[in-house]
N, C-alpha and C positions, 0 to 999 in steps of 0.2 A: 562832298554833298553840300549844297548851299542852304544855310539855315534861313528860315523866314525872319523878317524883321519884326520888331516889337509890335504887339497886337494893336496898340494905340494908333500906329501909323497906318493901319490897314482899314480902319473904320472911320470914315470922315465924320466930322461933327454934325454935318447936315444930312447924313444918311437917313433914309425913310424907315427907320426901325424904332419899335417901341423899346423902352428901357429893358424889358424882359428879353426881347429878341436880341438886343445888343449884348446883354450879359451872356446869353447862350452862345452867340457867335464868337465873342471874345474868348470864352472858355474853350470852344472848339478849336480855334486857331492856336490858342496857347498849348492845347494838347498835341497838335501837329508839330509845333515848334519843339516841345519837350521830347517828342519821339525822335525828331531829327537830331537833337543833342545827344540822346542816348545812343542812336545809331553811330553818330560821329565818334563818340567816346568808345564805343565797342570796336569800331574799325581801328581806332588808334591804339587801344590797349586792351587786348583780350583779358578777361578776368576769370579767376576760378571762384566757384561758389562754396561758401561755408554755410552749412545748414544748421541753424541754431534752434533746437527743440526744447520746449520748456513745459514743466509741470508745476502749477502754482495753485495755492489755496487762498492766499491773501494778497497776491500781487508782487511779492518780492522777486520771485524767480522770473516773472515776465518782465519786470523792469530791468533786471540784470541782462536778460536776453536781448532786449532792445538796445541797451548800452553796448553790449558786445557786438551787435550788428552794426551799430554806428562806428565803433572802433575798427571793425573789419573793413568797412567801406573806405575808411581813412587810409587803410593800407593797400587799397586797390583791389580788394576782394569784393565779391558780390555777396552781401550778407542777407540771408533769408531766415526769417523767424516764423515759427509755427508751434501751436500747442501740440503736445505729444499725441493726444487723441485725434488730432486733425491730420496725422501723418500715417497713411496706409503703409503696410510693411513692404509692398512691392516698390513703392517710391523710396522707402528707406534703403532697400537693397541697391538702388540705383545711385545713391548719393556717394560722393567720394570722401567728403570730410563732414563729420557730424559732431556737434558740440551740444551736450545735454545739460540743462540747468534745471534741477528739480528740488522742491522742498519735500518734507515728510510731515504728515499730520496724524493726530490720533495715536494709536498704538502701532506705529511703524507702517502706516497705510500710505498708498499712493494718493496724490492730490486728485480732486474730482475730475480735472481735465487730463488725467494721465492713466486712469484705471483701465479704460478700454484698450489703450495701447499696450499696457502691461499684460492684459489677458491674452492679446494676440501674440505678443512677443514670447510668452512662455508656453504657447500651445505647440503641439507636435507638428503643426503645419507651417510654423514660422520658417521663412526662407533663410538660406545661408547668406552670410554677410561678409564673405572674404574680401570684397573690394572696398569695404568701408573702413576709414580711419576715424577714430573717435576719441573723445575724452568727456568726463562727467564731472560736474560741480554739484555738490550736495549742500542744501541749506537745512539746518536742524538746530537742536537744542540739546546739549549734553546732559541736561537735567532729566531727559527721558532715556529709558533703557534702550529703545530702538533708534538711537541717534543716527540720522541720515540713512535710515533703512531703505527708503525708496531709491536713493542714489546708488547704494550698494547693490541692490537687486538688479537694477538696470545695467550697471557697470559689469557685473558678473555675467548676466545673460547675453549681452552683446559679445563678450569674449567667447562664450560657449558657442555662439552662432558663427564664429569665425572672423569677427571684426578685429581690427588691430588697434591697440591703444596708442595714440600718438602722444599722450601725456597722462601721467597717473591721476587718478581721481583725487579731488580735494574735498574734504568734508568740513564745512564751516559751522561754527557755533553761532550764537545769537549776534555777536559782533562780527558780521560776515564781510564787511566792506573791504578791509585790507586784504585778507586772503583771497577773496573773490577777484579783486583787481590784479593780484599777482598771478592767479591762475589764468585770467583772461589774457594778460600780456604774454604769458608763456605759450599758451596754445596758439594764439594768433601768430606769434613769432615762428612757431613750428610749421603752421600751415603756409605762411608766407615763404619760408625756406623751401618747403617741399614742392610748392607750385611755381616757384620762381617769379612770384608776383611782386611788382614794385608799386608802391603807393603813388597815385596820380590824382590831381585835383579833379579830373573828369569823372573818376569813379567814386568819389567820396559821397555824392548824393544819389547814387544809383542803386536802388534795391535790386536784389537778385530775383531770379525767376521763382515764383511761388511765394514771394515775401508778403506778409500781411501788412498792407500799407494803411495806416490810420493817421488821422490828424494828431500830431504830437502835442501833448500838453506842455505848456511852458514849465521849465524846471524852476522850482521854488528855491529861494535862498535859505528857507527854513527847513531844517532836517534834524536828524538825531544828534548831530554834533553842534548845531546852532539852532535850537528851538526858538520860536517866537514867544516872547513874554506877553501873554494875553491876560486882559482883565476878565476875571470870572464875574460876569454881569448878573447871572441868575443862578441860584442854588435853591431849588424848591422841592419839597417832599411831594411825590406823586401818590404813593400808596397811603392808605389810612394809617394813622398812628397806632391803630389796633391790629394792623397786619403783622403776620409773622415775618414779613420781609420789609426791607427799607429800600424803596426804589425812588431815585431822585432825578430831577430834570435839571440839566446844566446848560447855560448859554455862555459862550466865549466870544468876547468882543474882538473882531479882527482889526479894528483901528485902521492904521495906514500901512498894515503889513503887506498888502498886495496879495494875500493868500486867496486862492480860488479853490473851489472843490466841486464835486459832483455828487448827486444823490447816489448812495451806495458805497462811497468812500469811507475810510476809517480815519479817526483822529487819534494820533498818538499823544499820550499825556506823559510828561516827564515828572515823576513823583519825587517827593522828599520823604525820607523815613521819619517816623515819629520821634521827636526830640526826647520824649520820656523814655522810650525804649533805648535810644542811643546812650543816654546817661546811665540807665540801669546796667547796660552791657559794659560800659567803661568802668563803672563802680565795681562791678563783679570782677573785672580784670585788673583792679587797682590802678586804673589810668584815668581817673575822673577829672584830672586837671589838664589832660592832653587835648588842647583845642584843635590842633591840626588833625588828629585822628578823629575827633568828634565831627569835624567837617567832612572828612572822608566817609565816615559811616553814615552820616546824614544824607549825603548827596551822591555817593558813588558805589556803595556796596550793598548787596542784598543781605539784610540782617534778620529776616523772618524765616525764610525757607532755607533749610540747610542744603548745601550742595552735596553731590555724590562723593566728592573728595573729602568733605568734612565728615560725612557719615563713615566712610572707610577709615579715616584717621581715628575717629572715636572708637570704632570697633577694634582696631589694631591695638589701641591703648588700653582697652578694657574688654578683652575677649570673653570674659564670663559675665558681662553685664546684660541688662535686659535688651538694649538695642542690638547687641551682638546676637542674642538668641533669635530676635525677630528677623534680622538680616540672614541668619543661617537657614531659615525656612526657604529662602529663595523665591518667595511670593511677593511681587511688587504691591499687590493690593493689601496684603497684610501690613507691609511697611507703611503704605499710605495711611491706613487706618490708625496705626500706632502713632504716626507723626501728627495726625489731625489734633489740633488743639495745643501743639507744642511748637515753639520756635527755637531759634539758635540759643538764646539765653537759657531756656529750659534744658536743652541738651547739655550745655556747659555746666549747669548746676547739678544735673544728674551725674555727670562724669566726675565731679569732685576734684580730687587731687590729680587725677589723670588727664584733666582737661588741658587743651593747648593754652599756652600763654598768648598775649596779644600779638607779638611778632610772629608766632607760629600760626595764629588764627587768620591773620589778614590774607595770606596767599590762598587760603581755603575758602574765601568768600567770593561768590560770583558777582560780576558787575550788576549794579542796579539798572534794570532795563525799563524803558518806556512801556506803558501798557496801551494797547490799541482797543478802541471802542468804535462800534458802528455808528456813523453819524445819523442822527434822527431828524435832520432838516434838509430842505432843498435850497440851493443857492438862488433859485428863481423867486422863492418866497422870502428867504432870509439871506440876502447877499452879504450883509455886514456881520453876521454872526454864524457860529456853528453850534448846533444843539447836540447834546448827548443824553442818553437814558441809561442810567447806571444803577445796578443793585449794590448797595453797600454790604461788603462781606464782614460779618462780625461773628466771632465765636469766643465766648467767655471774655477774658481780658485782651484777647487778640483780635486783629482785624486785617482785612486785605490792605496791602500797601497803598495802592493808588485810590481805591474806592473810599477808604477812610481819610486819605489825604484830601480828596476833593470835598468830602462831606464835612470834615471837622477842622481842617488845618489850613484853609485858604482865606480866612478872615472875611468870609461872605462877600459883600459888595466891593470891597477894596482888594481882594486877593488877585495876585498875578500867578499864572501857571504857564510853564513851558509846554508848548504844543507844536505839532506840525502835522500836515495832512499826509496820509498814506493812501495813495490812489489804488483803487481796485477796479481795473478795467473789465473784469469778468462779471461784476455784480452791479447792474444798473437797470433802469427802466428800459423797456423795449424802444428801439429807435423808431419803430412804427407806432404812431400814436393811436392807430386803430386796433392794434393787437390786444387781445384780452390778457389779463395779468392775474395770476393766482399767487397769493402770498401766505405763507404758513410760518407764524412766529409767535410761540407762546412766551410769556414772561417778558424779559427785556429783549427777546428776539423780535419784538414789534418795532424796535428802533429804526432800522432802515426803511421799513414799510411806511412808517409815518412820513419819512422823507419822500418816499416814492409817491404817496398820495398827494402831498403838497406839490410835488413836481408836476404830476399829471394835471392837477387842478390849475396850476399856473400856466401850463402849456395849452390848456383847453383841449386836452386829448379826449377823443371820443371812445377809446377802448374801455371795455368793461373791467372792473376791478373787484376781486373777491379776496377777502381777508379771513383767515382762520386764526383766532387768537384765544388764548386761555391762560389761566393761572389757578390758584387754589380756591379763592373765594371772590365772588362777584362784588360783594359789599365792600371789601377792603383792598382788592387787588386789580380792579378794572381800571388800569391806568389809561389816561387820555380818553376817558369815556365821553366827555363833552365834545371833544374834537371829532371823534369817530361818528358820534351821533349827528353832528352838524354836516360832516362830509357825506354821510349817507342821505341826509335830507336834501342836500344839494345835488345828489345824483353822481357824485364822484366815486363814492364807495357803493358799488352795485349790490354786493352780497357781503354779509358779516355773520360768520358762524362763531359762536362763543362756546368755550368748554372750560367750566370752572370745576375742577376735579373733586373738590371736597364739599361741594354744596348738596350732595345727595349720597345715599348709602353706597352706590356703585360708582367708582371713579370714572370720570369721563375726560378724555383728552382730545387734542385737536385731531389725532388720527381716527378717533371714534366718529367725530363729525364728518370727516372725509368719507368714511365708509358708508355712513348714513345717506350721503348725497352722491353716491358713486355714479349714478346715471348722468346727473348734471355735470359732475366734475369731468367725466370722460367726454361729454359733449363739448365742454370748453376746450379740452385738449385737442379734439378733432377740429375745432374752429381756430386752431393756431395759438392757443394760450401759452404764455411763458410761465413757468413754475419757479418760485423762489422759496427757499427754506433758510431760516436764520435761527440760531440758538445752539443748544447743547448738542455736541457731536456724539457723545458716548451713548446716549439712549434715545433722545427725542428724534434726532435726524435719522437714525436707523429705523425707528418705529414708523416715522412718516414715509420713508422710502418703501418699507414693507406694505404700508397701506396703499401707496400709489401702485405698487405692483399688483396688489389684490384687486384694486379698482379696475385696472387695465385688463387683467386676466378675466375677471368676472364679466366685464362688458363685452370683450371681444370673443370670449369663449374658445380661445385657441391654445390654452395651456400656459404654463409658467415660462417656458423658454421664449415664446412669442412675446409675452409681457416684458420680459427682461430686454429683449431686442428693441421693443417699442420705446422703453425708457432710455436705452442706449442711443437710439436715434434722436431723442429729445436732447440728450447731453451733447451729441455731435453738432446739433443745430443751435446749441447754446440756449435752448429753451427750458432746460432744467439745470439750475445753478444753485449753489448753496454758500452761505456765509456761516460756517459752523466753527465752534471752538470748544 
C-alpha cells in the first residue's frame, strides 16, 4: 500500500481555503495517512491484543494501566485500556488475555468505576470465561484490614468462572512502584511468549481495538521519589478563630518547575515529622544523640500512627495488657477508638519494659507517605500556583502529620515543601462547556469545586453550576464566602444551597437540601448535568448517594431498582463521579 505524502505538500500555500478550512483538511488528510500506516503495520506484523482493565479511585490504577499499555505496544502487542465498568461481560468473555489493575478503597470496597462490573461478575448470569487468560494487580494499604480486597475478589471470581491465571496476583502496598513494574514485566513476557509476538517499531504506537485514546499528559520529572521543592507562598486561616475547626488556605509557588495541572487533580505533599516528637521518641529509647536515626525518623518513617506489625508485636510482648484486650475483641472500630489520641510514643510508654528497643522498633515502622489533597485552584486562573484547602488535624498534644506540618512547621512565607501533582483523569469539569454541573462538597470537600468554578469562569463556559456546601456554623465555618458570593453575582455560580448543621435545633446537611429541591435536581439530571461529590467516604458520600437515589425514585415513580439503574447509567456515562476519602 502506498502511503500519502506529508500533508504540507498536498495543500498549496495559495490554495483558496480559509485558515479554519485548511486546518480541517490537513487533519482529514493526516487521518487517512495514519490509517494507511496502521494498515501497513497490520499487514507486516499481526499483533495480539492484551486487554488492560482498571478500577481506580484516585488515578493510580489508571496511570499504571496506561503505562502497561505503552509497554505492551513496545513488545508488538496491541494494548487496549478500559475502565472495568466500561467492560460488558460478553466482551470480557471474548477476550484472550486480560490484565486487571485495581485499587481498593474504604472498607474493602471496589472503586467507583468498578462497582457495576463487580455486580455483574458475581451474578448468577455471568458468562463462563474458559477462553480467558488473566492476571490481577492490586493496589492497597496494609494499614487496612481489607488490604487489596477488590483485587482478591476479582481474582477469585475470574477463576471461578473458568478463566486461567497466566500469572499469580500481586498485591502492592503504598510503595507500589517496584512490585507493579515487576508484575508488568512478568505478565507481558508471558503474553508475548504465548502469542509468539515479537516487538516491532510499527506496533509501538498503535492502540488496540477498543482502546481509550486520549491526549497524553506530559510526564513530569517531579514525583514521589523526586518531589519539587516549592515555596509556600500563602498560609492563611480561612475559618474563624472561634471555629471548632482550623481550615487553612495554602498556595504553592511553581516557579520554574514546569509543573502543569488540571482542575480536579490532587497535590501530593511530602511532610516531615515534628522535630519535638522525634526527639521525645529518641530520648525515650535512650538514643537522643543518634543524629542519623533522628534524620530517618524525621523524614522517612511514620512515627504517629502505629503499624499493624507494631501492634501485633506489642500484643505478643504483653498479652495481658490493655492493648491486647482491645485487639482480642476483634472489632476494628474498637481498636480505632482506643488508638485515637495515642501515638507510637504513647504505646511504647504503656508497654514499659516489654517495649521494643530502637533496633527492634525501626523495622516495625511504616514508611512516611506523602499526603494527597484535592487542588482548589484552576490552572487557567492560577497557572503559576497551586492552591490547597486543608483542615488541620489536632487532638490534644497530637496532630495530623502533614496538616500540622503545613500549618506550623514550614516557616510561613519562606517555607519550602516537597510536592508533586497526582493526576486524576476521572474527576474534572465536563468537556462540554454547555453541560450543567452539580457539585456536592461539605467542609473541605469544597476544594476541587472552587477550582471547577474558577475553571469555568476562565473558559467562559455557559453551563449552569450548582453547589451544595455546608459545615457546622455559618458564622465561623463558611469558607470562601466572599468568593462564592462574587461568583454568584457574576452568574458563574447559578445555584448555591447551604447547610450549616448546628445553626438550628434540627441538624441540616447537604443531603437535606438535595431532598428539599428534588424536582429541580432531577430536572438538571434530565438536562444532562454532571454530578460530583467530594469529601468523607464513610458517611457523607453514602448519605449523598442515598439522597440521590431518593430524588430519582421520587421523581420517576418507578421504584428503587429503576432509580439504582438510573444512577448506574450516570456512572457509566461518567456523569456521576466522586473524590472521596
